[in-house]
C-alpha positions as CSV (number, residue, x, y, z in Angstrom):
1,L,70.6,116.5,87.7
2,L,71.1,112.9,87.3
3,E,72.1,113.5,84.2
4,K,74.3,116.7,84.0
5,H,76.2,114.2,86.7
6,Y,75.9,111.1,84.4
7,N,77.6,113.4,81.3
8,N,80.5,114.7,83.4
9,V,81.0,111.0,84.7
10,E,80.9,109.7,81.0
11,S,83.3,112.4,79.5
12,I,85.9,112.8,82.1
13,I,85.8,108.9,83.4
14,L,84.3,106.4,81.3
15,S,85.6,107.6,78.7
16,R,88.8,106.7,79.5
17,Q,88.4,103.0,80.9
18,D,89.9,100.7,78.9
19,P,87.1,98.6,77.4
20,I,89.4,95.1,77.9
21,T,91.1,95.5,81.8
22,G,88.5,98.0,83.0
23,L,91.7,100.2,85.1
24,L,92.0,103.7,84.3
25,P,95.0,106.0,82.8
26,A,95.9,108.0,86.2
27,S,96.5,110.9,83.2
28,T,96.5,111.7,79.3
29,A,99.5,113.5,80.4
30,I,103.1,112.4,79.1
31,N,105.7,115.5,79.5
32,L,109.2,116.0,81.2
33,H,107.9,114.5,84.1
34,G,107.2,111.5,83.3
35,D,104.4,108.9,81.4
36,Y,101.5,109.3,83.5
37,T,99.2,107.1,81.7
38,D,99.3,104.1,83.6
39,A,96.9,102.5,86.0
40,W,97.8,103.8,89.6
41,V,95.7,101.1,92.3
42,R,95.3,104.3,94.2
43,D,94.0,106.6,91.8
44,N,91.9,104.2,90.0
45,V,90.4,103.8,93.3
46,Y,89.1,106.9,93.9
47,S,88.6,108.1,90.6
48,I,85.8,105.5,90.1
49,L,83.9,106.1,93.5
50,C,81.7,108.8,91.5
51,V,81.2,106.0,89.1
52,W,80.0,104.4,91.8
53,G,78.2,107.0,94.1
54,L,76.6,108.1,90.6
55,S,75.0,104.4,90.1
56,L,73.4,104.4,93.7
57,S,71.6,107.8,92.9
58,Y,70.4,106.4,90.0
59,K,69.2,103.1,91.6
60,K,67.2,105.3,94.8
61,Y,65.9,107.6,92.2
62,Q,65.7,106.1,89.1
63,P,65.7,102.3,89.4
64,D,64.5,101.3,86.2
65,H,66.7,103.4,84.4
66,S,69.6,101.4,82.6
67,R,72.2,103.6,83.5
68,A,72.4,101.9,87.2
69,Y,73.7,98.9,85.8
70,I,75.9,99.9,83.3
71,L,77.2,102.4,86.0
72,S,78.0,99.4,88.2
73,Q,79.2,97.2,85.8
74,S,81.6,99.7,85.3
75,V,82.6,99.7,89.1
76,V,82.9,96.0,89.1
77,K,84.9,95.7,86.2
78,L,87.4,98.3,87.2
79,M,88.0,96.7,90.5
80,R,88.2,93.3,89.2
81,G,91.0,94.6,86.5
82,L,92.8,95.6,90.1
83,L,91.9,92.3,91.5
84,M,93.5,90.9,88.5
85,A,96.3,93.0,88.0
86,M,97.1,92.2,92.2
87,M,96.9,88.0,91.6
88,R,99.4,88.1,89.5
89,Q,101.7,88.7,92.0
90,S,100.3,86.7,94.7
91,H,103.8,85.2,94.8
92,K,104.8,88.7,96.1
93,V,102.2,88.8,98.9
94,E,103.4,85.8,100.4
95,R,106.9,87.1,100.3
96,F,105.9,90.1,101.7
97,K,104.0,88.7,104.9
98,H,107.6,86.9,105.9
99,S,109.8,89.9,104.6
100,L,108.0,93.5,105.0
101,D,110.8,93.9,102.4
102,P,109.7,97.3,99.7
103,I,111.1,95.1,97.1
104,D,108.5,92.4,98.0
105,A,105.6,94.8,97.6
106,L,102.5,94.6,95.7
107,H,103.0,97.2,92.6
108,A,101.6,100.5,92.5
109,K,100.7,101.0,89.3
110,Y,100.1,98.4,86.1
111,G,99.8,99.2,82.8
112,T,96.3,100.3,81.9
113,S,95.5,98.0,78.5
114,T,97.4,95.2,79.9
115,G,96.9,94.8,83.6
116,L,100.8,93.9,83.3
117,E,103.8,95.2,85.5
118,V,105.3,98.5,84.2
119,V,108.5,99.1,85.8
120,E,111.1,97.3,87.8
121,D,110.4,96.3,91.4
122,H,113.4,98.5,92.4
123,E,112.5,101.1,89.8
124,W,109.8,102.3,92.4
125,G,108.8,103.0,95.9
126,H,106.0,100.4,95.2
127,L,105.5,99.6,99.1
128,Q,101.8,101.9,99.9
129,L,100.3,100.1,101.7
130,D,96.9,102.5,101.4
131,A,96.9,101.9,98.2
132,T,96.0,98.4,98.7
133,S,93.9,99.3,101.7
134,I,91.8,101.5,99.7
135,F,91.5,98.8,97.5
136,L,90.2,96.6,100.5
137,L,87.9,99.5,102.1
138,Q,85.9,100.0,99.1
139,L,86.0,96.2,97.9
140,A,84.6,95.6,101.8
141,Q,81.8,98.6,101.1
142,M,80.6,98.3,97.3
143,S,80.2,94.4,97.9
144,A,78.2,95.4,101.0
145,S,76.0,97.7,98.7
146,G,75.6,94.9,96.1
147,L,78.1,94.7,94.1
148,Q,79.1,91.1,92.8
149,I,83.1,91.7,92.4
150,I,84.6,88.4,94.2
151,Y,83.2,85.7,92.0
152,T,85.3,82.5,92.7
153,K,87.0,81.0,96.7
154,D,90.7,81.8,95.3
155,E,89.3,85.2,94.6
156,V,88.5,85.1,98.4
157,N,91.6,83.3,99.6
158,F,93.5,86.2,97.8
159,V,91.9,89.1,99.4
160,Q,92.5,87.2,103.2
161,N,96.3,87.3,102.0
162,L,95.8,91.2,101.3
163,V,94.5,91.2,105.0
164,H,97.5,89.9,106.3
165,Y,99.6,92.1,103.9
166,I,98.3,95.0,105.2
167,S,97.7,93.9,108.8
168,R,101.3,95.0,109.9
169,A,100.9,98.3,108.4
170,Y,101.2,99.6,112.1
171,C,105.2,98.8,112.3
172,T,105.9,98.9,108.3
173,P,107.2,101.6,107.0
174,D,106.3,102.6,103.3
175,Y,106.3,105.0,100.9
176,G,103.1,106.4,101.7
177,I,100.2,108.2,99.9
178,W,102.5,110.7,98.4
179,E,105.0,107.7,97.0
180,R,108.1,110.0,98.6
181,G,108.7,107.9,102.0
182,N,110.7,109.8,103.7
183,K,108.7,113.4,104.4
184,I,112.3,115.3,103.0
185,N,111.8,113.4,99.7
186,H,115.1,111.6,100.2
187,G,113.1,107.8,98.9
188,T,113.5,106.0,102.7
189,T,110.6,104.4,103.8
190,E,108.9,105.8,107.1
191,I,105.4,104.7,108.7
192,N,102.9,107.0,107.3
193,C,99.6,108.1,109.3
194,S,97.5,107.8,106.1
195,S,98.8,104.5,105.7
196,V,98.0,103.0,109.0
197,G,94.8,104.9,109.2
198,M,93.6,103.9,105.8
199,A,94.4,100.1,107.0
200,K,92.6,100.2,110.1
201,A,89.9,101.2,108.5
202,A,89.9,98.5,105.5
203,L,90.7,95.9,108.6
204,E,87.9,96.9,110.3
205,A,85.5,96.9,106.8
206,L,86.7,93.1,106.2
207,D,86.1,91.7,109.7
208,G,83.7,88.7,109.0
209,F,83.0,89.9,106.0
210,N,81.2,87.5,103.7
211,F,81.6,88.1,99.7
212,F,78.8,85.5,99.4
213,R,75.9,86.4,101.6
214,K,72.9,86.8,99.8
């Protein structure tokens, strides 16, 4: 059964993981609706969950198998790829904490092969607090499982800043999980329960969390 799942994960997920950045394209499609080969934060975190789950299964049932390590390091690579992409925009986090302005938000997607910005601040509904929150939630859970994703004190400080970034989700209108903002798709922000709930889960998971505990 593990072999079957591994073959699926390898062909569907890992074969598309960028060897440099560790990021995943949301899709391989380029069509009339747009280019979906960029790496969305939310899509990347949700996609890598199956890899993480399979690595835990190998660790439990076949702990000496090399795949347990290979799969777990693919997870680390992706999560660190997202972390590096967001850390390049640390100045935005500082501005947003004071302005709560969507134009100051972390970008919702990055170049799959570069980890850099692919659209301007005003060209996308970047303020999607659920995306940042799911990254933080899984960062805590994956780290608690034994993965070493955070390496330095600077990275810890940035994660702490992301905690501040999402901490006012309850009163911060954003574009939400569907990236549309207003439910009738007028492109204006509103308070989304998906963002508030995910932010709450992330804040609870990181409360008192120590990334360097042994």
